[in-house]
N, C-alpha and C positions, 0 to 999 in steps of 0.2 A: 504494499499500500504506500502511496506516494503522493506528491504534488507535481503537476506538470504545467508548463506554460510555453508560449512561443509568440513570436512577432515577425511579420514580414512587411517591409516597407519597400515598395517598388521604386520610390524616388529618392531616398536618402538612407544613409546608414542608420541602424538602430543605435540608440544611446546605450552604451554598455552599463553606465552608471545607473540609469533609470531602470534598465531591464534587470539588473541585479537587485534593485529595490523591490521590483515587482515579484521576482523569484523569492526573495527573503520574506515577503509578506505571507508566504505559504509555509514557513518553516515548521509550523506545528504538524503539518502533514507528513514531513519527512526530516526529522532532526538529525539523522545519522550521517548524512553527507549531502552536499550540494554541488551541482555542476551546470555549466552552460557551454554551448558551442555556437560558433558564428560562421556563416557561409555567405557566398555571393557579395564579397567585399562588405561584410557586416550588415547587409540588407535582409538577412534571414538569421533568426536567433531561436534556439531551443534551450529550455531550462528544465531542471529536474531537482526535486528534493526527495531523498531517499529514506524510506522506513524499511530497513533490510529485514527480510523475512526468510528468503530462500537463497542460498549461497551468500553468506555474509561477507565474503572476500571482496577485494577491490575489483575483481572481474565482474561484479554485478553493478558497478557504477553506471550511471547514465548522465547525459545522452550516450547511447550505445550504437555501435556501427557494425556493418559487415566487414569482410576482409579488406575490401578495396576502398572503403569510405564513400560508397555510392548510395547507401541507404542508412538513414539515421533514425533512431527511435527514442521517444520519451513515453513512459508507460505508467499508469496508475491502476493497480489491481492485482488479480491473480488469474493465471490460466491453469485450470485444474487438470486438464488432460495434456499437459506439456510434455510429459514423458512419452506418451504414445506418439505425439507429433514429432518429437525429437527423433525417435527411432525411425519414423517414416522419412524424415528429411535427411537423416544420415544415410539411409538406404538410397537416397537420390544423389548423394555425393556431397552434401553440405557438411562443413566442419564447424564445430562449436568450440568456443573459447571459455565458456562459463558453465555452471550448473543451474543457471536461473531459468525461470519460466519465460522471462522477457525475450530471451534471445530467439525463442521459436518464432516470435512475430516477425523478426527481421528476415530469417531464412524462409519462413512460411510465405512472406510477401514476395521474396525473390522467386520462389517455386510456383506460387498460385495466384499471385496478384491480390486483388481484393477478394477473391474466393477464400482467402485465408480466414475471413470473418465467418464463413459458413462452417469452418472446421473447428474453430476454438470454442471451448466451453469455460465460462468463467465470469468474473466481474471485472470490468475494465473501462478506462478511458485512455485512448492512445493517439499518438501523433507520429506519423512517418514522413520524413523528408526524403523524397526521391531525387537525388542530385542529378541523375541522368535526365529525367523528365522535367526537372525544375518544378516539382509539384509537391504541395502539402496535402496529406491525407489525415483526416480526423475520423475517429470512430468511437461509439459509445455502446456498452453492452445492451443486450436485448430488452431488458426491463428497466434500465436506468439505476442500477445499484450505485454506479460511480457517476459523478457529475462531470459535465464539460460545458463551458461557456465560450462564446466567441463574439468579437466585435469587428465589423468591417465598415470602413468609411469611403470606399471607392478606390483607395490606393494602398491602405494598410489593413492587415488582418491581425488580430490578436486572439489568442485562446488561453484558457487556464481552468484549472480544477475548481477554482472559486472566483466569484466576482471581484474580490479584492485584488486578485492577481492581475486584473485588467485595469481597474479604476485607480490603482496606485500610480499609473502614468498620468501625469497632469494634463497630457494632450487629450485623454479620453474624457468627454464631458459626463458629469454625474447629474444628468438631467432626469428628473422624475418622469416616469411614464404613468400618467394619471389614470389611464385605462387599467393598468396593472394594479394600481391602488384600489380601484373599484372592484376589480376581480378578486383581489385578496380579501376584501371585506365581505364579498359574497361567498367565497369558497374556502377560505383560510389558507389559500396558496396562490401564487402567480402562475397561471397555466402556461406551459411551453407552447410555442417557442419563445414567448415574451419573458422579460425579467422586469425587475422594478425600475430599471434604467432604460431610457429610450435608446434604441439602436443596439443594445447588447442582447444576445440571444442565447438560449439553451439549445444545444444539439439534442434533438429528441432521442429517447431510447430506441435502439434498434436501427440507428441511421449512421451513415457516414457522410463526410463532407470532403470535397475536392477543391483545391484552389491552385490555379496555375500562376507561377511568378510572372509569366509574360503578360497575360491579359485576361480579362473576363472576371465576372463576379463568382463568389463561392457557389458551388452546386451541392445541394443536399439530396439524399435519396435513402429509402429504407432498404435494409438488406434482410429483414426478418419480419414475419407476421404470425401472430398466434391465431390459429384458425379453430373455431368450434366444430364439434362433430356430434354424432348421435350413436357411437358405438355402444353395444350392450353386452359385454361379457358377463358371465355369471358372477355372483357376489364374491365367491371364494377366489376366483381368478383375479378379480379387480384388487381385492385386498392384498393378495400375494404380490402382484405386479407393482402396486404402488409402494408396498413395504420394501420390496427388492430395490426399486429405483431410489427411495429415500436413503436406504442403508448404503447403497453404492455412492450416493452423493456425499453423505457424511464421511464415509471412509476416504473419498477423494480429497475432501477439504481438511483432513487432518494432517496433510503434508506441510511441515514447517521446520525450520532450523532454529526455532526460538520457542519459548514456553507458550502454551496454547490452553484456552479454557472454553467455558460456555456460560452465557447468561441463562439463569434458571429462574423462572417465575412460578413454577408449579402448575402451569397450564399444559394443555395437550401438546403444543408445539415444542416448547423447550423440553418437556419430559421425553418426547419421542427422540429428540436429539441426544439426550443423555443415554437413553436406552440403546441406541444405535452405537454411540461412542463406547459404551460399556461392552458391547458385543465384539469389539475389535481388541479387547484386552488392554486398551490404552489407559493410562492413569489420567483421571479426569479432575480438573480444577473447575469448580462451579462457583458462580457469583450471584448473589440475590440482594435486593434492596427492599426494605419494608418501612413502615411508619407506625409509630406508637399510637395506640388507641384509635385506630381506623379500621372499621369493619371490612373494608375492601382490600386491606393489605394481604398479599398472598405469600409473604415470606415463610409462614409456617408450612404451607403446602410445598414450597421449594425445598425446605429442610427435609420434609418427609420423602421426597423423591431422591434427594442427595443421600439420605440414609439407606434407601432401598438399593441404590446402585453403588454405594460405597465411594462417593466422590470426596475429594478434599474440598470442603465447602466453606466459603467466606460469606458472611451475612452482615449487612449494615442496616440497622433500624434507626430511622431518623425521627427527631421530634422538634428540631429547630426550624424557624421560618426560612423560606427561600425567597424572600421578597426582592433581594438584590440580584438574584441569579439571572433573570431575564435580561437585565441591563448588561450584564457581563456577556451573555450569549449573543446579544445583537451583533457583536463583532464577528463571531464565528459563523453565524447563519447568513450574513450578508444581505438578505432581504426578508421582509416579514413572513413568518410562518405561524399559523394559529395552532390552537390546541395547547396542551400543557405537558404532554408526555415527554417532550424534549428535556424538561427539567430533571426528572429522575433518571432518564437515559444518560444525560451528561454526567450526573453524580455516580451512576453505576459504572460508566466507562472510566471515570477518574479513579475509582477504587480498584477496579479490575487491573488497570494499567500498572499498579504497584506490584502485581504478581505475574502478569503475562503480557505478551505483545500482540496476541491474536486471540479473538473470542468468536465463538459461533453464536448465532442468534436465531430465534424462531420466526423472524419476520418472513412473510410469504405464505405461512401455513393457511391463513384465512382465505387468501386468494385462490390457492391451489385446491383447497377442499371445501370451499364455500362455507366459511364459518362465521362471517360477520352477522351481527344482529340485524342489520338492514337486509341481509339476504332472507332471513326468516320473515321480516315485516313485508317485504315485497312479495314473497311467495304467498303469504297469507292474503295480501290484497288482491292478488289474481286468482287464488284458489282458496276462498274462505271456507272454514268448517261449515258443514251443513247445519241449517237451523232445525232443531228438534221439534217434536210435536208441540210441546208446551210453548216453545218460542213462537211457533206459527200461530198457536191459539191467542198469543198475546200480541200478535201483529208484528213480530220481529222479522226483518229481512236483512239480507246482506247487501251492502252498498255495491254498485256496479264496479267492475275492475277499472283501473285507470286506463285511459285511452292514449296517454302520452308517457312513454316509459322514461324518457330523459327527465321529465318534469317530476315523475314519481321517485326516481333515483335521487334527484337533487333534494326533494322534500325529506327523504329518509336519511340523507347524509349531511344535510345542512347544519351548519355550526351556529351561525349567528341569527338565522332566520330573517336577515335583511333581504330586501328586493332592490334591484337597481333603481327603481323609481323612488325608493326611500332615501338614497344616499345624498342627493343634494340638500336635504333637510339637515343633514349632519355636518356637511362640509361647506365652508364658505368659499368666496372667491370664484365661484362658478366652475371650479376644476372638474367636478363630476357631472355637470349638467348635460354633457354630450352623451351620457350613457343612460339617460332616463328610460329610454325605450328598448334598451338592450335585452335580449331573451335571457331570462334567468337561468335557463338550463342549457345555453349554447355550448358550454365546454364539454358537456356529456353528449349532446346531440351529434357532434361531429364524429364521434367514434362508434356510433351504432351502425351496423351494416344495414343494407337495404332489405335483405331477406329477414323474415321474422325469426326471432330466437325465443327460447323459454325465458321467463323472468330471471331465473338463476344464472343462465348463460349470459344474458344481457348484462346483469349486474357484475359478474366476473370480468367480463370484457371491459366494462367501465372502470372497475378496480384496477386492472392491470395498466390502463392507459392514464388514470388520473390519480386516484388516492394513493396507490402504492408508490409510484416514483415521485410524485410531487409532495407528499406529506410523510409517509412512513420511512421510505428509504432516504429521503433528505434529512429527516430528523436523525436517523442512525448514523449516517455518514458524517454530518457536522459535529454531532455530539461525541462520536468516538475519535474522529481525527483531530478535534480540538485537544484531545488527550494523547495523541500519537498512538492510538490503538486501532489495529485492523479488525474489522468485524466482517465475518463471513455468513452467508445466508443459504444453507443447504436446500431449503425448500424451493428456492428459485433456480433449480437445476432445469435446464432446457427439456431434456426428455421427460422429466416428471411433469412439468407444466403442460407440454404438448400432449402427454398421455391423458391426464385428467381432463383437459379441455376438449379432447376428441371423444370422451365418454358422454353418453346421455346423462344429463344431471340426475336422473332417477337412480343411477348406479351409486353415486356418491353423496347425494343430498336426500336426507330423510327428514320430513317436517317434524320438528320437536326434538331432533337428535343433533348434537353438535358434532360436525365433522365425522360423519359415519365411517369412512374408510380409515381415517386415522385413529378413531376410537377403537375400531376393531383390532388394529395393530397393537394398541396399548392394553387391551384386556388381559388380565392375568399377569401383566408385567409391572404395572404401577399400582399403588394403593387405590382401593375402590373409591375413597373420597375424592381423589383426583378426577375420576371419571364422572362422579356424580355432582360435583359442585357446578354452580352456574358460571357461564362465561363472564369474565371481567376484562375490561381493557386495562392497559398498563398506564397508570397515571399516578397522581399524588393528591392528597387531601387538600381541598381549596383553602382551608384555614391557614395552610403553611405558605401560600403564595398569592392568595387573592383576598386580602383583607381590605375592608372599605376605607380604612384610614390611609393605607399606603396607596391605593389606586387613586383616591381623591387628591392626595398630596402630589402625586406624579402628574396627573392629568389637568387639574384645575388651574395651575400656574405653569403648565408645560408649554413646550415649543408650539404644539399644534394650535392651542388657544391663543397664545401671544401673537403668533403669525397670522391669525384670522383664518387658519385652515379648518378648524374644528369649531363649530357653533357652540358658544358657551351655554346658552339656554338649553340646547339639545343635550349637552353633556350633564347639565344639572338635573334634567329630567331622567336621564339614564341612572344617575347616582341615586336619585329619589326612589325610582322603581327598583333599583339594584338589578339591572339587566347585566348579570356577570359575564355572559358570553360576548356581548357587544363591547362591554368595558374592557375585557381582556384583549380583544382584537385591537381596540384603540390604544391600549397600553403597550402592546407589542409594537405597533406603528410609531408611537411616541419615541420609544427607545431606538428604533431604526433611524428616524430622522435626527435624533440627538447624536447618535454614534457616527453616522455617515454624512450628515450635513450636505444633502444634495442641493442642486439648484432647481428652482421651479421651472 
């Protein structure tokens, strides 16, 4: 896991001083070593910050090149099938100088061109400079586990693992994209390809970008698509196949030359990871976080799983307030991100990093096995339980099913319950007036296929395109990398995702049952109370971070109100009504403006 960046200027040399400052702004992503290379009379620059995980020697330093210096690489992530690809490439005559997974990308590109993206399995953001073709290639993994941003102004292109790696250059304008502000308030994230800054873009998951030094604009294109199907194997076969795929993914992701552990919450997903880790005979370091006097804290369940599988378990139970943490994290997150689970994720990462350099996480389990609460709500909306005889006698009827799935999904996942038409009431200066009539569900509508899908399949598809990369994976990447910790996500293994998405949802989704295929894998292996407890999200008690006194102190005399961006009467009403979700969204936005001081 690392930080990468680059810059190409067609008209003038790149400033080495500025580029070094850009690179060093990402030092938390790779504190073990830093490197830069310059080409084309300093008009092309590549930079890298290394968090050494595989082959800790100097042979793993980046930027990395092939034998004759015609292909250069900077890479963030892990390629889990690198040993298989290395054997194949050696059979084709390629010579390797390191034991790293990174080097297979260089020789894979030489052998297969962009088709190397079809062969690799892992999490990654990468950049290749082809000195023969004078071309830059960027690529991001299939579901967006690793981030990649870029900025193009007609003559220069920049890219980086985080926005700060780009905006550290004073030539790059920090101009607020007000449409992105509106989108954040609606959805709790800024939907790709936009960012909070005008002109800076996210490379979408499963896409590559090509940029010619000679002429032309950047060209982006997808290289992977997750396609739903209706296969119906019998229950036993489906359980066995899913179990085998997850086990193989876990085993593949245990490869590291540094200490490794697992985040353990006591839920299905992390318990399954521990179960499969234990089956390999590996020594397991597990880490959990909990909260005093909070009924939703799951640290006791985590301890139960740890005892079952004999892990070396570390547990942190918190009782102190976290009111200052969101301000600290505004620097690492670069743009506003709603929700509160990034707070305990950051704290857990900080504690785990004292013991390991790599941790496995259960993120992706709900997407793969349809385990979110909104999946159940949407299924129930389309297939409500039958009204019994007594209900009919009392005149009870079920409401008609929704006619607009994108809108139904938005309603069931909405965080603040704002509508675009509400936003001008909150914000002064007319910044958000242009978005009054924007479709409240546009971000979801664009990912729904023309052919009809079941509610569960439709919801999973939207999860993969929106909530997963924009919220959950962003949360984990920034929280962990702020602590120089690599986090791997075995559930987001390509064969496993493709397998379950090709199944009829009747195979793996059972109304009233949480993640049927995964539950069946865990039966008899984990304590029964793990299987029987209701699903809970990973969060923290609001009393520790969302106190009325603190929220009022930050917002009432804050930047947004003083600059006339936030309506003071509107804020007063929110505080009176204590609309905590809307207030938290504004609180996060306040800290972002204060930290990054963008121009309007």
